[in-house]
C-alpha positions in Angstrom: 178.5 89.5 41.7 180.3 92.0 40.4 178.8 95.5 39.4 182.0 97.0 37.6 183.6 94.8 34.5 186.7 94.9 36.4 188.4 92.9 33.6 190.9 94.3 31.1 192.7 92.7 28.0 195.9 94.2 26.3 194.9 92.6 22.9 198.1 93.0 21.1 200.4 92.7 17.6 203.0 90.4 19.2 201.5 89.9 22.4 198.5 89.7 24.6 197.4 90.1 28.3 194.5 89.9 30.6 194.4 92.2 34.1 191.6 91.9 36.9 190.7 93.7 39.5 191.7 92.1 42.8 191.3 93.4 46.4 191.1 96.7 44.7 194.5 96.3 42.8 195.0 95.1 39.1 196.7 91.8 38.8 197.9 90.5 35.6 196.9 86.7 35.1 199.6 84.4 34.3 199.5 82.3 31.2 199.4 78.4 30.9 203.3 78.7 31.0 203.4 81.1 34.0 204.1 84.2 31.9 202.6 87.8 32.0 201.9 87.9 28.6 200.8 85.3 25.9 202.3 85.4 22.3 199.3 86.4 19.6 199.6 83.4 17.4 197.5 80.9 16.3 198.1 77.3 15.4 195.7 74.6 13.7 196.7 70.9 14.0 196.0 68.1 11.8 193.6 67.1 14.3 191.9 70.2 13.7 193.1 71.1 17.4 193.8 75.0 18.1 196.8 76.1 19.6 197.4 79.5 20.9 200.5 81.2 22.3 203.8 79.6 23.1 202.7 76.0 21.4 201.6 78.2 18.5 205.1 80.1 18.0 207.1 76.6 18.6 204.7 75.3 15.5 205.4 78.2 13.4 209.2 77.7 13.7 209.0 74.1 12.3 206.9 75.1 9.7 209.3 78.2 8.6 212.3 75.5 9.0 210.5 73.1 7.3 210.4 75.4 4.1 214.0 76.2 4.5 214.8 72.8 3.5 213.5 72.8 -0.4 212.9 76.4 -0.3 209.3 75.5 -0.9 206.8 77.7 1.0 204.1 75.0 2.3 200.4 75.8 3.6 200.8 77.3 6.6 198.8 76.3 9.5 200.2 78.9 11.7 199.3 82.7 11.9 200.8 85.7 14.1 200.7 89.7 13.7 197.1 89.5 12.0 196.4 92.3 14.2 197.9 94.4 11.2 195.0 93.3 9.0 192.5 93.7 11.6 189.1 95.5 9.4 190.8 94.5 6.1 189.2 91.7 3.7 192.5 89.6 3.8 192.0 86.2 5.0 194.4 83.7 6.3 194.5 79.9 4.7 194.7 76.9 7.1 194.8 73.4 4.7 194.4 71.9 8.4 190.7 73.1 9.0 190.3 73.6 4.9 189.0 77.1 5.4 190.4 80.5 5.0 190.3 82.9 8.7 189.7 86.9 9.2 191.6 88.9 11.4 189.4 89.0 14.1 188.5 85.1 14.1 192.1 84.3 14.6 192.0 87.7 17.4 188.9 85.8 18.6 190.7 82.8 19.3 193.8 84.7 21.3 191.2 86.2 23.5 189.4 83.0 24.2 193.0 81.4 25.1 193.0 84.4 27.5 190.0 84.1 29.1 190.4 80.7 29.9 193.2 81.4 32.2 190.3 82.8 34.8 189.3 79.8 36.5 187.4 81.1 39.3 184.4 82.6 37.5 182.7 83.1 33.9 183.4 86.5 31.8 180.9 88.4 29.7 181.9 91.5 29.7 185.5 93.1 29.1 187.7 96.3 28.4 189.7 95.3 25.2 192.3 98.0 24.5 193.3 99.1 20.6 196.1 101.6 19.4 194.8 105.0 19.4 195.5 105.5 15.6 193.0 102.3 15.3 190.7 103.5 12.3 186.8 102.4 12.7 186.8 99.5 10.5 189.6 98.1 12.8 187.7 99.0 16.2 185.0 97.6 14.8 186.7 94.2 13.9 188.1 94.3 17.2 184.7 94.2 18.6 183.8 91.3 16.0 186.9 89.4 17.6 185.4 89.9 21.0 181.7 88.9 20.4 183.0 86.0 18.5 185.1 85.3 22.1 181.6 84.9 23.9 182.1 88.4 25.1 178.5 90.1 25.5 179.3 93.7 26.7 182.5 95.1 25.0 184.1 98.2 25.4 187.4 99.6 24.1 189.9 101.7 25.4 192.6 103.4 23.8 196.1 102.0 24.3 197.7 105.1 25.5 194.6 106.0 28.2 195.0 102.9 29.6 198.4 103.5 30.2 198.1 107.1 31.7 195.4 105.7 33.6 197.8 102.9 35.4 200.7 105.6 35.7 198.5 108.5 36.6 196.8 106.5 39.8 200.0 105.8 41.5 201.9 108.9 40.4 203.0 111.8 42.5 202.9 114.1 39.8 199.3 115.6 39.5 200.0 119.1 37.6 201.7 119.6 34.4 202.0 117.8 30.8 202.8 113.7 30.6 203.6 112.0 27.3 202.7 108.4 26.6 205.4 106.8 24.5 203.9 103.1 23.3 206.2 101.6 21.3 204.4 98.2 20.9 204.6 94.9 18.9 203.3 96.6 15.4 202.0 99.8 16.4 202.9 103.2 17.7 201.1 105.7 19.2 202.2 109.1 21.5 199.8 111.0 23.5 199.9 114.1 25.0 198.1 114.5 28.5 197.3 117.2 31.0 197.3 116.4 34.7 195.3 118.9 36.5 195.3 118.6 40.5 195.4 114.5 39.1 192.8 115.0 36.7 193.9 113.6 33.2 192.7 115.2 29.4 193.9 114.1 26.2 195.4 116.9 24.6 196.3 115.2 21.6 197.5 112.0 19.7 199.7 110.9 17.2 201.1 107.6 15.9 201.7 105.0 13.3 199.7 102.0 13.0 202.6 100.2 10.8 205.5 101.2 13.1 206.7 98.7 15.9 209.0 96.5 16.8 208.2 94.0 14.4 210.2 96.8 11.7 212.9 96.5 14.5 212.8 92.5 13.6 212.7 93.1 10.0 215.9 95.4 10.6 218.0 92.9 12.2 217.2 90.5 9.7 217.9 92.3 7.1 220.7 94.4 7.8 223.0 92.0 10.5 221.7 88.3 9.7 221.1 88.4 5.9 224.2 90.6 5.6 226.2 88.1 7.7 225.1 85.1 5.6 225.9 87.0 2.3 229.0 87.8 3.6 230.0 84.3 4.6 228.2 82.2 2.3 227.0 82.0 -1.4 223.1 83.0 -1.2 223.1 85.2 -4.2 220.8 83.1 -6.3 218.4 83.1 -3.0 218.4 86.6 -1.9 217.8 87.5 -5.6 214.5 85.1 -5.5 211.7 87.1 -3.8 209.9 83.9 -2.6 212.9 82.0 -1.7 214.5 85.4 0.1 210.9 85.7 2.1 211.0 82.3 3.3 215.1 82.8 4.6 213.8 86.1 6.4 211.0 84.1 8.0 213.5 81.1 9.2 215.8 83.6 10.9 213.5 86.1 12.3 213.6 84.2 15.9 217.4 84.8 16.3 216.2 88.5 15.5 213.5 88.6 18.2 216.0 86.7 20.5 218.9 89.5 20.0 216.1 92.4 20.3 215.2 91.1 23.8 218.7 90.1 25.0 220.4 93.6 24.1 217.6 95.4 25.8 219.4 94.2 29.3 222.9 93.6 28.2 225.7 95.2 26.2 226.0 92.1 23.7 224.8 89.3 22.5 226.1 86.1 20.9 223.7 85.2 17.8 224.5 81.5 17.4 222.3 78.6 15.5 222.0 75.2 16.8 222.7 72.1 13.7 219.7 71.9 11.7 218.4 75.3 12.5 219.5 76.3 8.5 218.9 73.1 6.6 220.0 74.2 3.2 222.9 74.5 1.3 224.6 77.3 -0.2 225.7 77.5 -4.2 228.9 75.9 -2.7 227.1 73.1 -1.2 227.9 74.3 2.3 225.3 75.0 5.5 225.2 77.7 6.7 225.4 78.6 10.4 225.2 81.8 12.1 227.6 82.6 14.9 227.3 86.6 15.3 228.4 88.9 18.5 226.5 91.6 18.2 227.1 94.6 20.3 225.2 97.8 21.0 226.7 100.0 18.3 226.1 97.6 15.6 222.4 96.8 17.0 222.0 100.9 17.1 223.0 100.9 13.0 220.1 98.6 12.7 217.4 100.2 14.5 217.9 103.6 15.5 216.2 104.6 12.1 213.0 102.8 13.3 213.4 104.4 16.3 214.3 108.1 14.6 210.8 107.5 13.3 208.4 107.5 16.2 210.9 110.3 17.5 210.2 112.4 14.7 206.5 111.4 15.6 206.7 112.6 18.8 208.5 115.7 18.1 206.0 117.0 15.4 203.0 116.4 17.7 204.6 118.5 20.8 205.4 121.4 18.4 202.1 121.7 16.7 201.0 121.9 20.8 203.8 124.5 21.4 205.3 122.5 23.5 209.1 121.2 23.9 210.5 118.4 25.7 211.4 120.2 28.4 207.6 121.2 29.0 207.0 117.5 29.7 206.9 116.5 33.4 207.3 113.0 32.4 207.8 110.9 29.3 205.8 107.3 30.3 207.7 104.2 28.5 204.9 101.4 27.2 205.3 98.3 25.1 208.2 95.7 25.2 210.6 97.7 22.6 211.4 100.3 25.4 213.0 98.5 27.4 215.8 99.1 25.1 218.7 101.6 25.9 219.2 102.9 22.5 215.8 104.2 22.5 215.8 105.6 25.6 219.4 107.3 25.3 217.8 108.6 22.2 214.8 110.2 23.9 216.7 111.7 26.7 218.8 113.6 23.9 216.1 114.7 21.5 213.0 114.8 23.6 213.8 115.0 27.2 215.3 113.6 30.2 212.0 113.1 32.2 211.8 109.5 31.2 210.0 107.5 33.7 210.6 103.7 34.0 208.5 103.4 37.2 205.6 101.4 34.9 206.1 98.1 33.7 206.0 98.7 30.0 204.7 94.9 29.4 201.9 95.0 31.6 201.4 98.8 32.1 198.2 99.0 29.8 196.4 95.6 30.6 196.2 96.9 34.2 195.3 100.3 33.1 192.6 98.6 31.1 191.1 97.0 34.1 191.5 99.8 36.1 189.5 101.7 33.8 187.0 98.7 33.3 186.7 99.0 37.4 184.7 102.1 36.5 182.5 100.6 34.2 179.1 99.1 35.3 177.8 95.8 34.1 175.2 95.6 32.1 171.4 95.3 33.9 171.3 92.2 31.6 174.5 90.4 32.4 174.4 91.1 36.2 170.8 89.7 36.0 172.7 86.4 34.7 174.8 86.2 38.0 172.5 87.5 40.4 171.8 85.5 43.6 168.4 86.7 45.0 168.6 85.0 48.4 170.8 87.5 48.9 169.9 91.1 50.0 170.3 92.9 46.9 171.9 96.4 46.6 172.1 99.1 44.3 175.7 101.4 44.3 176.2 104.6 42.9 179.4 106.6 43.6 182.0 108.5 41.7 184.6 105.5 40.6 187.5 107.5 40.3 188.2 110.8 42.5 191.0 113.6 43.8 189.2 114.1 47.0 190.0 112.6 50.2 186.1 111.7 50.6 183.4 110.8 48.2 179.8 109.8 48.9 178.3 106.5 48.6 174.6 106.2 47.6 173.1 102.8 48.2 169.6 101.3 48.0 167.9 98.5 49.3 166.4 96.7 46.1 163.6 94.5 48.0 161.7 93.7 45.1 165.2 91.9 43.7 165.4 89.7 46.9 163.9 86.5 47.3 162.5 85.4 50.6 162.1 86.9 54.1 163.8 90.7 54.3 163.7 92.3 57.5 162.3 95.3 57.8 165.4 97.3 59.2 168.6 96.5 57.2 172.4 98.4 58.2 175.1 98.2 55.9 178.8 99.1 57.1 181.6 99.7 54.9 184.9 99.2 55.9 188.2 99.9 53.6 190.6 97.2 53.0 192.9 96.9 54.5 191.1 97.9 57.9 191.7 101.7 59.0 188.3 103.0 58.4 184.4 102.3 58.8 181.8 104.4 58.1 179.8 102.5 61.1 176.2 100.7 61.0 174.0 102.8 58.2 170.4 102.3 58.0 169.4 102.0 54.5 165.8 101.0 52.6 164.5 101.3 49.1 165.0 105.2 49.2 168.5 106.2 48.4 170.6 106.5 51.7 173.8 108.7 51.1 177.2 107.6 53.3 180.8 109.1 53.1 184.0 107.4 52.9 187.6 108.7 53.2 189.9 107.7 51.0 193.5 106.6 51.0 195.5 108.8 48.3 196.9 107.7 45.0 195.4 104.2 44.8 192.9 102.2 44.7 190.2 102.0 48.1 188.4 98.5 48.2 185.6 98.6 50.3 183.7 95.8 51.9 179.8 96.0 52.6 178.8 94.3 55.5 175.3 94.0 56.1 173.4 93.5 59.1 169.5 93.2 60.6 168.1 94.8 63.1 169.7 92.5 65.5 173.0 92.7 65.1 173.2 88.9 62.5 175.3 89.5 59.3 173.1 89.2 56.0 175.4 88.3 52.4 174.4 91.0 50.1 175.3 91.8 46.7 177.6 93.7 45.5 179.9 92.9 48.8 182.7 95.4 47.4 183.4 98.4 45.8 186.2 100.3 44.5 187.2 103.9 44.5 190.3 105.1 42.6 191.7 108.0 44.4 194.4 110.2 43.1 192.8 110.5 39.2 190.0 112.3 38.0 188.5 112.7 34.2 189.0 109.0 33.4 185.5 108.9 31.8 186.5 111.8 29.0 190.1 110.5 28.4 189.2 108.7 25.3 189.2 111.5 22.0 188.8 111.0 18.6 191.8 110.0 17.1 190.9 111.3 13.7 188.5 113.9 12.1 185.4 112.3 11.1 184.3 114.5 8.0 182.5 114.5 4.5 183.0 116.2 1.2 182.4 120.1 1.0 182.5 121.9 -1.9 185.4 124.8 -1.4 184.3 127.4 -3.5 188.0 128.9 -3.0 189.5 125.9 -4.7 186.5 125.2 -6.8 186.3 121.3 -5.9 185.0 118.9 -3.3 187.7 118.6 -0.4 187.5 117.0 2.9 185.7 118.8 5.7 185.8 117.6 9.6 182.0 117.7 10.8 181.6 120.2 13.5 181.9 118.4 16.8 183.4 115.1 15.4 187.1 117.3 15.2 190.2 115.1 16.2 190.7 115.0 20.0 187.3 115.6 20.7 186.4 113.5 24.2 184.2 110.9 23.6 183.4 110.4 27.0 179.8 108.4 26.9 179.0 109.2 22.9 179.1 112.6 21.1 177.4 114.1 18.4 178.5 115.7 14.8 176.4 118.1 12.6 176.8 119.4 9.3 173.8 121.4 8.7 172.3 123.0 5.3 173.9 120.6 2.8 172.1 120.2 -0.4 170.6 117.5 -3.0 172.0 117.3 -6.2 169.3 115.8 -7.8 165.9 114.9 -7.6 165.0 111.9 -5.3 161.8 110.5 -6.7 159.7 108.5 -3.6 160.0 104.5 -4.3 162.9 104.8 -6.9 166.2 102.8 -6.1 167.9 104.4 -8.7 167.6 108.0 -7.1 170.0 108.2 -4.3 172.0 110.5 -2.0 175.3 109.3 -1.6 177.7 110.5 1.6 181.0 109.3 1.9 182.4 109.4 5.0 185.8 110.0 5.7 188.4 109.8 8.9 191.2 112.5 8.5 194.5 113.4 10.2 195.7 116.5 12.0 195.8 118.7 9.0 193.3 116.8 6.5 191.1 119.8 6.7 190.6 121.2 2.8 192.6 118.2 1.6 191.8 115.7 -1.4 189.1 113.1 -0.1 191.1 110.6 -1.4 194.1 111.3 0.6 192.0 110.5 4.1 190.5 107.1 5.1 187.1 106.6 3.3 184.9 104.4 6.3 181.8 104.0 4.1 179.6 105.7 1.9 175.9 106.4 3.6 173.5 105.7 0.7 170.0 106.7 1.0 167.7 105.9 -2.1 163.9 107.0 -3.0 162.7 103.9 -1.5 163.6 105.3 1.6 161.6 108.8 1.4 158.0 109.5 1.6 157.4 112.4 -0.9 159.4 113.7 -4.0 163.1 115.6 -2.6 163.4 118.3 -5.5 167.0 119.4 -6.1 169.0 121.7 -3.8 166.9 120.4 -1.0 168.5 121.2 2.0 169.9 118.3 4.3 170.9 118.0 7.8 173.0 115.5 9.1 174.1 114.0 12.5 176.7 111.4 13.1 176.8 110.0 16.5 179.7 108.0 17.8 179.5 106.1 21.3 182.4 105.1 23.8 184.0 102.7 21.5 183.8 104.9 18.6 181.2 103.3 16.8 178.5 105.1 14.6 175.2 105.9 13.3 174.0 108.4 10.9 171.0 110.7 11.0 169.3 112.8 8.0 167.0 115.2 8.1 165.0 116.3 5.3 163.3 119.6 6.4 161.3 120.1 3.0 159.7 117.1 3.1 159.4 116.9 7.2 161.4 113.4 7.0 164.4 112.0 9.2 166.2 108.8 8.3 168.4 106.9 11.2 170.9 104.3 9.8 173.8 102.1 10.9 176.8 103.4 9.6 178.2 99.8 8.2 182.1 100.3 7.8 183.8 98.9 5.1 186.8 96.9 5.4 189.9 98.2 4.0 191.3 95.9 0.7 195.4 95.5 0.2 196.4 96.9 -3.1 198.3 94.8 -5.5 202.2 95.3 -5.8 201.5 96.9 -9.6 199.1 99.4 -8.2 201.7 100.8 -5.6 204.3 100.9 -8.1 201.8 102.9 -10.4 200.8 104.8 -7.7 204.4 105.9 -6.5 205.3 106.8 -10.3 202.3 108.8 -10.7 203.3 110.5 -7.1 207.1 111.4 -8.3 205.9 112.8 -11.3 204.0 115.2 -9.1 206.9 115.3 -6.3 209.3 116.6 -9.0 207.4 119.9 -9.5 207.6 120.7 -6.3 211.2 120.6 -6.0 211.0 118.7 -2.5 213.8 116.3 -2.1 212.9 114.6 0.9 209.3 113.7 -0.6 211.3 112.1 -3.8 213.6 109.9 -1.6 210.2 109.1 1.0 208.9 107.7 -2.5 212.1 106.2 -3.7 212.3 104.4 -0.1 208.9 103.0 -0.7 209.5 101.7 -3.9 212.5 99.9 -2.8 210.2 98.7 0.3 207.6 97.1 -2.2 210.5 94.5 -3.2 211.1 93.8 0.4 207.4 93.4 2.3 205.2 93.8 -0.9 204.3 89.8 -1.0 202.4 90.0 2.3 199.0 91.6 2.8 199.9 93.8 5.9 203.4 94.9 3.9 201.3 96.5 1.2 198.7 97.7 3.6 201.8 99.5 5.1 203.3 100.9 2.1 199.7 102.1 1.2 199.5 104.2 4.7 203.0 105.7 3.4 202.4 106.5 0.3 199.0 108.2 1.2 201.1 110.3 4.1 203.2 111.2 1.6 201.2 112.7 -0.6 199.5 114.5 2.0 202.9 116.1 2.2 202.8 116.7 -1.4 199.5 118.4 -1.2 200.6 120.7 1.6 203.8 121.6 -0.5 201.6 122.2 -3.9 199.5 124.8 -1.7 202.8 126.5 -0.6 203.9 127.0 -4.3 200.5 128.8 -4.5 201.0 130.9 -1.8 202.7 134.0 -3.3 199.8 134.5 -5.8 197.2 133.9 -2.7 199.1 136.5 -1.0 199.5 139.0 -3.2 195.6 138.8 -4.6 194.5 139.0 -0.7 196.5 142.0 -0.3 195.0 143.4 -3.6 191.7 142.7 -2.9 192.1 144.2 0.7 193.5 147.1 -0.5 190.4 147.8 -3.3 188.2 147.8 -0.3 189.9 150.3 1.7 190.3 152.3 -1.6 186.6 151.7 -2.1 185.7 152.8 1.4 187.6 156.0 1.5 186.2 157.3 -1.5 182.2 156.0 -0.3 182.9 158.7 2.8 185.3 161.3 0.4 181.9 161.1 -1.6 179.5 161.3 1.2 177.9 158.1 -0.2 177.8 156.4 3.3 174.0 157.6 4.6 172.6 154.8 4.3 175.4 152.5 5.1 176.6 151.6 8.7 180.1 152.8 8.7 180.8 151.6 12.2 180.0 147.9 11.7 181.8 148.0 8.0 185.0 149.4 9.8 184.4 146.5 12.5 185.1 144.1 9.7 187.7 145.9 8.2 189.4 145.5 11.5 188.9 142.1 11.8 190.0 141.2 8.3 193.4 143.2 8.9 193.7 141.1 11.9 193.1 137.9 10.0 195.0 138.7 6.8 198.4 139.0 9.3 198.0 135.7 10.8 197.4 134.2 7.6 200.6 135.9 6.0 202.4 135.1 9.2 201.3 131.1 9.0 201.2 131.0 5.2 198.2 129.5 5.1 196.7 129.4 1.3 193.3 127.9 1.3 192.9 130.2 4.5 193.8 133.3 2.3 191.8 132.2 -0.9 188.5 131.9 1.6 189.3 134.9 3.1 189.5 136.9 0.1 186.3 135.5 -1.3 184.5 137.0 1.8 186.5 140.6 1.3 185.6 140.5 -2.5 181.5 139.6 -1.4 182.0 142.4 1.0 183.5 145.0 -2.1 180.4 143.8 -4.3 178.0 144.6 -1.8 179.0 148.0 -0.9 179.0 148.5 -4.7 175.6 147.7 -5.3 174.2 149.1 -2.5 176.2 152.7 -3.4 174.9 152.2 -6.9 171.2 151.3 -6.4 171.7 147.8 -7.4 173.8 148.2 -10.4 175.9 145.5 -9.5 173.0 142.9 -9.4 171.5 144.2 -12.8 175.2 143.5 -14.2 175.5 140.6 -12.9 172.2 139.5 -14.3 173.0 140.6 -18.1 176.4 138.9 -17.5 174.5 135.7 -16.7 172.0 136.3 -19.5 175.0 136.7 -22.2 177.1 133.8 -20.9 173.9 131.3 -20.8 174.9 128.4 -22.9 178.4 127.7 -21.1 176.5 126.9 -17.9 175.1 123.2 -17.4 171.8 124.1 -15.4 170.2 121.5 -13.5 167.0 123.1 -14.7 167.6 125.4 -17.7 163.7 125.9 -18.6 163.4 127.5 -14.9 167.2 129.5 -15.3 165.6 131.1 -18.4 162.4 131.9 -16.7 164.1 133.4 -14.0 166.7 135.6 -16.3 163.7 136.5 -18.5 161.7 138.0 -15.0 164.9 139.7 -13.9 165.8 141.2 -17.3 161.8 142.2 -17.3 162.5 143.9 -13.4 165.7 145.6 -14.7 163.8 147.6 -17.5 160.9 148.9 -15.4 163.3 150.1 -12.7 162.6 147.2 -10.0 166.5 146.4 -9.5 165.8 145.9 -5.4 163.6 142.6 -6.4 166.6 141.2 -8.5 168.4 139.7 -5.5 165.8 137.0 -4.7 166.1 135.9 -8.3 169.8 136.0 -8.4 169.8 133.7 -5.7 167.5 131.1 -7.4 169.6 131.3 -10.3 172.8 130.8 -8.7 171.3 127.9 -6.8 170.6 126.3 -10.2 174.4 126.2 -11.0 176.5 122.7 -10.5 178.9 123.7 -7.4 182.0 123.7 -10.0 180.4 126.6 -11.9 178.9 129.2 -9.5 180.8 132.2 -8.9 183.0 132.9 -6.1 181.0 135.7 -4.8 177.8 133.3 -4.6 175.4 136.0 -3.4 173.3 134.9 -0.2 
C-alpha cells in the first residue's frame, strides 16, 4: 500500500509521459511502443474505437494525405495539440463518434492511455504538470480531464517546479540563482529560482502559452517547405486559397517535425518525400516532390526568430529582478526543442554560458512530478480502499525532503485498523536501501515513537520498514517503505502564483476603474497548501434588497501580468464574475455599505470566494466557477487590431505598430483554427498592455510637473505657517517627517518615471495641503468646500439627492451658527453620496 502518491504525469501539448517512484528513484514507464513519451494525439475509428499515441499520429497523417488528393477538408477524426484550447469553449467534432469533444475530454483519453502503462496496480492519485503560465480556466480544465480519466485525488504542479525538483535533487549547486528554460511543444516558461543551502524557492516566472515547438514546425513549413514548392512548382492558386493552403501545410508538417528532430543532432538533413506523399498535381499537371537538403544555417534563418522570442522573455525576467545572465549558477534546459544546437548557442551568446544539459529535457518534468508526488500523502479515503487490515497498520509522519544529514521518523501503531491478533509488543527496524544503514529494532506503540535515520546525500533515500513481534518473528506491515529526498528543500513552497489575482478598483488619480491585485494574492506569492487574499473596505454602489434577484453585487475577478497594476481591466484575463444577489442576503444592504472579501486559493490554484457584510452581520461563501474563454472571430481580430493601430500612432512607437502589422498578417495564416485565433488574441492583449504603458509615458512630463508644483506649494505653506507662528496647534515634527518621506518618494518616482504613482502622491500631498490650510484657518476650507458643493448641486448625479440636499442644508446652518468644527462628518457623508467618478480627488476621510 502506498501512502505517498509517487506517480507523476507530464501532460504535454505534443508528447506526454508518466513516471513512478521505484526503489526511491523516479522511473519513466515506457509506452506500448517502448518509448519514453506518448504523442498527445487521439483518433476515433469507424468502429468507435479510441486510438491514442503513435496510432493516432499515423491516422492523422493518412487523413491529411487524403485531403490533399482533392484539396477537400474532410471531417477529421484525429485530434492533437488540443492542450492549447484547454479552458475554452472550443470543441472538436468527430463524425465517427457522432459527437463533439472538449479539450479536457480528449486530454482524458491521453491520461487513460498513460495510466494503462501501469500493469501491476490501479492508480487513483496523481500529480499532473501544467505550464507555469496556465490561467485558472486551463488549470480547472486539466483537473476535469484527470477526473474524467478516473483519478480521484489530483494535484497540479507547475512544469518548471517539476524540472527544478528533479534537477535540484542531484545537483551539486546548492547556492545561487537557477533559471529553468522550458521550451515545450506548445508553451514556453521561464522560471527564476534561488537555491539557499539546497532549499529552493521560485523568485519569478514568465512565459508564453502560445510559444513552443508547434511554432517551429510552422516556421519550417512556411519558410522552407512551402518556399521550395513555390519555387519549383506552379502552386500559386493553391497558396492564394486559405483553405487549400492550410490543407497543404498540414500534409507537409510531418516533414518539418522530422527536420526539427534530425537537425537537433546532425549538421544537415535531406528532406525527401516518397511516392504518394503529395498526391496532387500543380497547375502544369506535375505531381510535386520534396527533395531539400537543409543545413543548420537554413534552419537558423527559419527558427531563430521563434527562439529569440523566448530569449527576450528570459532577458526581461532577469532584468526586472536586477540580474544578468552572468549571475546565474545554471541555466536548465527543458523540452524537446532545447536539444537544438541553434538555441543552445543563442542562449550561451545572449543569456549565460552556464547552460546545463545534465538532465534529459524530454523526461525531466515527468520525473520531477513523480519526485514531487513522493512528498504528498495519499488521502485517507484512497488509502482505505487499498488497506490490507490483516497486516500491521502503521502511521508515518516525516519530512519528505531534507537538506540535513539525518531526519526523524514519527511512527505509530494503528491497532484499531488492524484485524486479527496483534502482539502486545511490536518492533520495527528501518533499513536504508541499498543496505548501509539500519536503525535497529525499536519498540513502537499506539503512542508516537520517534526514530532517527541517517541520509545519503543528494539522492532519494528509500527505507524498508521491517516489523517483528517480541519473539523476533517478522510480521507484514503497511506501509513497508518510505522515501526521503536528501539534497533539496522548500519543495512544498515552490509553487507560486503566476499572475496577480485582482479585482476592479476605482483609482481617484485616473478617475476610472482599474485592475488592482488583491492583497496576499500578488504574483509570485508562494501557494504552499493554500493562501488567502483580502480586499477590505469596498462599498456597494446600489441598494441590495433581500430576496430580490435583480438586485446584485457584481465583482469581476481577473488574472493580471507582472505590470498589470492600474491597467484597464479588459487588458487582463477575466476569470469570472462573482454575483451576490438579494436572494442570498437576509437583510436590506444600503448603498455605500462596506464589503470585505476573501479569496482562498488551494495548492492547485482553484479558488473559493467569501464576502463579509459587516453592516448586516452576514457572510457568504461561494465556489468560484471559472468561465471558459471563447476564441474570437477573424473579423473581431481585424477590428480590434485596426482600433489598436489608431491608438499606436499617437504614441510614436514604431515597434508596436510593427507588432500589430505582424498580428494582422498572421490572421490569414493561422486565423482558421481556434487555437490560432486565441494565440492572436493573446498577442493583441500584450500589445495593448505595452500601448497602455506607452500612453502613460506620454503623460509623464505633465504628471512630473504637477507633482513637483504640489510639493513646492506645500513646502511654501509650511514655511509661511512657521513664519507667522501659526504652528501652535500643529505637530510640526510629524508634518516635517511626512515632508521628508514625500521628498524620498518623489525622487524614486522621478527616477522610475512612474506616472500612476506620481498622480497618487500628488493627491496625498494636496490632501495634506488642504488639511493644514483648514486647521490654520479655523475650518474655512471645509466651509468653502461645502459652499462649492451647494453651488454645483445640480451637476452631481447623487445616489440619494434628497439626503444630499438635507446634509447641505444642515452644513450651511452650521456655518451660519459658527460651528464649523462639526462640518467634517457632514462633508464625508456628502462625498459618500457622490458617484465614484464625480468624487473630488482630495476625498475627505
